[in-house]
C-alpha positions as semicolon CSV with decimal commas, in nm:
position;residue;x (nm);y (nm);z (nm)
1;X;0,000;0,000;0,000
2;X;0,088;0,365;-0,015
3;X;0,017;0,653;0,218
4;X;0,059;1,029;0,231
5;X;0,042;1,202;0,571
6;X;-0,082;1,551;0,656
7;X;0,112;1,586;0,980
8;X;-0,040;1,893;1,145
9;X;-0,388;1,741;1,114
10;X;-0,302;1,377;1,164
11;X;-0,479;1,285;0,838
12;X;-0,349;1,005;0,617
13;X;-0,436;0,921;0,256
14;X;-0,434;0,544;0,203
15;X;-0,428;0,362;-0,131
16;X;-0,387;-0,003;-0,222
17;X;-0,104;0,097;-0,456
18;X;0,017;0,432;-0,581
19;X;-0,193;0,422;-0,899
20;X;-0,505;0,285;-0,732
21;X;-0,856;0,355;-0,857
22;X;-0,966;0,393;-0,491
23;X;-0,833;0,578;-0,191
24;X;-0,942;0,688;0,156
25;X;-0,846;0,970;0,391
26;X;-0,820;0,857;0,755
27;X;-0,798;1,061;1,073
28;X;-0,527;0,999;1,330
29;X;-0,759;0,765;1,523
30;X;-0,837;0,562;1,209
31;X;-1,177;0,713;1,126
32;X;-1,254;0,727;0,751
33;X;-1,303;1,093;0,652
34;X;-1,326;1,054;0,273
35;X;-1,374;0,763;0,035
36;X;-1,300;0,809;-0,334
37;X;-1,336;0,567;-0,622
38;X;-1,277;0,608;-0,991
39;X;-1,583;0,619;-1,218
40;X;-1,503;0,343;-1,470
41;X;-1,752;0,460;-1,734
42;X;-1,587;0,803;-1,757
43;X;-1,222;0,685;-1,751
44;X;-0,932;0,906;-1,658
45;X;-0,958;1,137;-1,358
46;X;-1,333;1,116;-1,286
47;X;-1,388;1,012;-0,923
48;X;-1,686;0,977;-0,692
49;X;-1,590;1,139;-0,362
50;X;-1,785;1,059;-0,046
51;X;-1,703;1,306;0,234
52;X;-1,785;1,159;0,574
53;X;-1,644;1,445;0,783
54;X;-1,894;1,729;0,748
55;X;-1,683;1,963;0,965
56;X;-1,399;1,968;0,712
57;X;-1,573;1,929;0,375
58;X;-1,359;2,187;0,191
59;X;-1,032;2,052;0,330
60;X;-1,134;1,694;0,252
61;X;-1,227;1,771;-0,110
62;X;-0,902;1,965;-0,161
63;X;-0,703;1,681;-0,004
64;X;-0,877;1,431;-0,231
65;X;-0,786;1,642;-0,537
66;X;-0,423;1,662;-0,422
67;X;-0,416;1,287;-0,355
68;X;-0,555;1,214;-0,701
69;X;-0,290;1,436;-0,857
70;X;-0,015;1,250;-0,668
71;X;-0,163;0,913;-0,769
72;X;-0,184;1,020;-1,136
73;X;0,176;1,146;-1,138
74;X;0,297;0,822;-0,980
75;X;0,111;0,593;-1,223
76;X;0,328;0,372;-1,445
77;X;0,367;0,496;-1,800
78;X;0,201;0,257;-2,050
79;X;0,450;0,093;-2,284
């Protein structure tokens, strides 16, 4: 798996592998704050994002966008 930590908040982005079609943002105590999964029918960078932390909706959506950008940049280049 892969993870990216936001240290001052204690949030962690977890993926199965760096170019995963799914990822989650977890709080320091392990609570799921965001779930995101790729929309297969749309291909590319279209994701369904489910924000479970209503107190930090803007931060969670921005973090999900950053995470997706990191995942995309880390994806293997097709041969």
